[in-house]
C-alpha positions in Angstrom: 95.5 102.0 -20.8 95.4 99.8 -17.7 92.7 99.9 -15.1 93.0 100.9 -11.5 94.6 98.3 -9.3 94.6 99.0 -5.5 96.0 95.6 -4.5 99.7 96.7 -4.4 98.8 99.8 -2.4 96.6 98.1 0.1 99.2 95.4 0.6 101.4 98.1 2.1 98.8 99.1 4.7 101.3 99.0 7.6 103.3 101.9 6.0 100.1 103.9 5.4 98.9 103.2 8.9 102.2 104.5 10.3 102.0 107.6 8.1 98.4 108.3 9.2 99.5 107.8 12.9 102.3 110.3 12.4 99.8 112.8 10.8 97.5 112.5 13.8 100.4 112.8 16.3 101.8 115.9 14.6 98.3 117.5 14.5 97.7 116.7 18.2 101.1 118.0 19.3 100.7 121.3 17.3 97.2 121.8 18.9 98.6 121.2 22.4 101.3 123.8 21.7 99.3 126.3 19.7 96.0 126.4 21.7 97.3 127.7 25.1 99.9 129.9 23.3 97.2 131.4 21.1 95.0 132.1 24.2 97.9 133.9 25.9 98.6 135.9 22.7 94.9 136.8 22.5 94.9 138.0 26.1 98.1 140.0 25.4 96.7 141.7 22.4 93.3 142.5 24.0 94.3 143.3 27.6 98.0 143.9 27.7 99.8 147.3 27.8 99.9 149.3 24.7 103.5 148.4 23.8 102.8 144.7 24.1 99.6 145.0 22.0 101.6 146.8 19.2 104.4 144.2 19.3 102.0 141.2 19.2 99.9 142.8 16.4 103.0 143.2 14.3 104.2 139.7 15.0 100.7 138.4 14.1 100.8 140.3 10.8 104.2 138.9 10.0 103.6 135.3 11.0 100.2 134.9 9.4 101.4 136.7 6.3 104.1 134.0 5.7 103.3 130.7 4.1 103.4 127.8 6.6 105.9 126.1 4.4 108.3 129.0 4.7 107.9 129.0 8.5 108.7 125.3 8.6 111.9 125.8 6.6 113.0 128.9 8.7 112.5 127.0 12.0 114.4 124.0 10.6 117.4 125.9 9.2 117.9 128.9 11.4 118.9 127.0 14.5 121.5 125.0 12.5 123.3 128.3 11.8 123.8 128.6 15.6 124.9 125.0 16.0 121.5 123.7 17.1 120.1 120.9 15.0 116.4 120.4 15.6 114.9 116.9 15.0 112.5 116.9 12.1 109.4 116.3 14.3 110.4 119.1 16.7 110.9 121.5 13.8 107.5 120.6 12.3 105.7 121.1 15.6 107.5 124.4 16.2 106.9 125.8 12.7 103.3 124.8 12.4 102.7 125.6 16.1 104.0 129.1 15.6 101.7 129.7 12.7 98.6 128.1 14.4 99.2 130.0 17.7 98.7 133.3 16.0 95.8 131.9 13.9 94.1 130.6 17.0 94.8 133.9 18.7 92.6 135.7 16.2 89.8 133.1 16.9 90.0 133.7 20.6 90.0 137.4 20.2 86.8 137.2 18.3 85.5 135.0 21.1 86.4 137.6 23.7 84.4 140.2 21.7 81.4 137.9 21.6 81.1 137.8 25.4 78.5 140.2 26.7 80.0 142.8 29.1 77.3 142.4 31.8 78.5 139.2 33.5 82.1 140.3 33.4 81.2 143.7 35.0 79.1 141.8 37.7 82.1 139.5 38.4 84.4 142.5 38.8 81.8 144.1 41.2 81.9 140.9 43.3 85.6 141.1 43.6 86.6 138.1 41.5 90.2 138.0 40.3 90.9 138.3 36.5 92.0 134.7 36.2 88.8 133.4 37.9 86.7 135.7 35.6 88.5 134.3 32.6 88.1 130.7 33.7 84.6 130.8 35.2 82.8 133.4 33.0 84.6 134.4 29.8 85.8 131.0 28.5 82.5 129.2 29.0 80.5 132.0 27.3 82.9 132.3 24.3 83.0 128.6 23.6 80.0 128.5 21.3 81.4 131.4 19.2 84.9 130.0 19.1 84.3 126.4 18.4 83.3 126.5 14.6 86.3 128.7 13.5 88.6 126.8 15.8 87.7 123.4 14.4 87.8 124.8 10.8 91.4 126.0 11.4 92.2 122.6 13.0 91.0 120.9 9.9 93.3 123.1 7.8 96.1 122.2 10.2 95.5 118.5 9.7 96.0 118.9 6.0 98.9 121.3 6.4 100.8 118.6 8.2 101.6 117.3 4.7 104.1 120.2 4.5 106.2 118.5 7.2 107.6 116.2 4.5 110.0 119.0 3.5 111.8 118.6 6.9 111.8 114.8 6.5 108.8 113.9 8.8 107.3 110.6 7.7 103.7 111.7 7.7 101.0 110.4 5.5 101.8 112.3 2.3 105.5 111.6 2.7 104.8 107.9 3.0 102.6 108.0 0.0 105.3 109.6 -2.1 107.7 106.8 -1.1 105.2 104.2 -2.1 105.1 105.5 -5.7 108.5 103.9 -6.3 107.4 100.6 -4.8 104.0 100.1 -6.3 104.3 102.1 -9.5 100.7 103.1 -8.8 100.7 106.8 -8.0 97.1 107.4 -8.8 95.8 104.6 -6.6 98.2 105.7 -3.8 97.0 109.3 -4.0 93.4 108.1 -4.0 93.9 106.0 -0.8 95.7 108.8 0.9 92.9 111.2 0.0 90.3 108.8 1.5 92.3 108.7 4.7 92.4 112.5 4.9 88.7 112.6 4.1 88.0 110.2 7.0 90.0 112.4 9.4 88.0 115.4 8.3 84.8 113.5 8.9 85.9 112.6 12.4 86.7 116.3 13.1 83.3 117.3 11.8 81.6 114.7 14.1 83.7 115.9 17.0 82.7 119.5 16.3 79.0 118.6 16.0 79.1 116.9 19.4 81.0 119.7 21.1 78.5 122.3 19.6 75.6 120.4 21.1 77.3 120.5 24.5 78.3 124.2 24.2 
């Protein structure tokens, strides 16, 4: 039995760095898509007309009930049946963004429920418009309640970007798999990749702690 040897893996650090960068880029793009979409979905479910609430509740149940991997494959292959070929990165952002939008929507709905009704009623009495009430009163007061679950789901999103390898996105896990054939050191490669994911998780935790202190 040979000992662990990380030299061959670390010698390929540019490839690992590119994969890590793609993981961060994919995570950031999904967050940019899913966060405002999730907020709109939450508003529709809580404050929209009855028909819209029922439709969004049904969609939420369907989307969140499917594995993210299946959503990725559906988003990647369904457009091709209509002559539209999505680039792998766009398909990954769309599939993961769809799943995370409905996930974040549930977080935001819980945040709306945590806001005390008094300030909102006072704002209505003063004649403030609904968008101003949302921006000036509701969102600031729900931030403390929303931040922990939001960051927890974002941490899960960071790890779920590994699923994008099935649509040929060269993120960190995909790069690691390709290094197996080059280094013949799968255990060392997986260990290094795990350390990189752990470092990203620590950075998210530090960001959450700082944001919570400011909330």
